[in-house]
C-alpha positions in Angstrom: 9.6 2.2 17.5 6.3 0.5 16.5 5.0 0.6 12.9 1.3 1.7 12.7 1.4 1.6 9.0 -1.8 -0.3 7.8 -1.2 -3.1 5.4 -3.9 -3.5 2.9 -4.7 -6.9 1.6 -7.3 -7.6 -1.1 -10.7 -9.0 -0.4 -11.9 -12.2 -1.9 -14.2 -10.1 -4.1 -11.1 -8.1 -5.3 -9.3 -11.3 -6.3 -12.5 -12.6 -8.0 -12.8 -9.5 -10.0 -9.5 -10.4 -11.9 -10.3 -14.0 -12.4 -11.7 -15.3 -15.6 -15.2 -15.9 -13.9 -15.8 -19.1 -16.1 -16.8 -21.3 -13.1 -15.1 -24.2 -15.1 -14.3 -26.3 -12.0 -10.9 -27.2 -13.3 -9.4 -25.9 -10.1 -11.6 -28.3 -8.1 -13.7 -25.5 -6.7 -17.5 -25.1 -7.5 -17.1 -21.5 -8.5 -14.4 -18.8 -9.2 -15.5 -17.0 -6.1 -14.8 -20.1 -4.0 -11.5 -20.3 -5.6 -10.7 -16.5 -4.8 -11.6 -17.2 -1.2 -9.4 -20.3 -0.9 -6.7 -18.4 -2.8 -6.7 -15.6 -0.2 -6.6 -18.2 2.6 -3.6 -20.0 1.1 -5.7 -23.1 0.4 -5.3 -22.9 -3.3 -2.6 -22.0 -5.9 -3.1 -19.5 -8.7 -1.6 -22.2 -11.1 -4.8 -24.2 -10.7 -6.8 -21.6 -12.6 -6.2 -23.1 -16.0 -8.3 -20.5 -18.0 -6.2 -17.8 -16.4 -3.2 -19.0 -18.2 -4.7 -19.0 -21.7 -4.0 -16.3 -24.3 -7.5 -14.9 -23.9 -6.8 -13.9 -20.3 -3.3 -12.7 -20.6 -4.1 -9.3 -19.2 -5.7 -10.7 -16.1 -3.0 -13.2 -15.6 -0.3 -10.5 -15.3 -2.4 -8.7 -12.6 -3.2 -11.8 -10.7 0.4 -12.8 -10.7 1.3 -9.5 -9.2 -1.5 -9.8 -6.6 -0.3 -13.3 -5.7 3.1 -12.2 -5.2 2.1 -9.2 -3.1 0.3 -11.6 -0.8 3.5 -13.5 -0.3 2.8 -16.5 -2.4 5.4 -17.9 -5.1 4.7 -18.8 -8.7 7.4 -21.0 -10.0 9.3 -19.1 -12.7 9.3 -22.0 -15.1 5.6 -22.4 -14.8 5.0 -18.8 -16.1 7.2 -19.5 -19.1 5.4 -22.8 -19.9 1.9 -21.2 -19.8 
């Protein structure tokens, strides 16, 4: 039997809302919004958002890691422990 349940995936603006929004360019993107778009497309990795893994953004980091996992991307366990 077909499954007609609609899967909801976040939009780039949803992802952007949980990023630090520093536009620091450490991820090699020009803005955090550009990073969010590429993250959604699988062209970026959450670990490239350096500010997200600082103490200041600990709350946003937890949320973003959950979003990334829900999208099916993996974050190495040892990376999370180091940051």
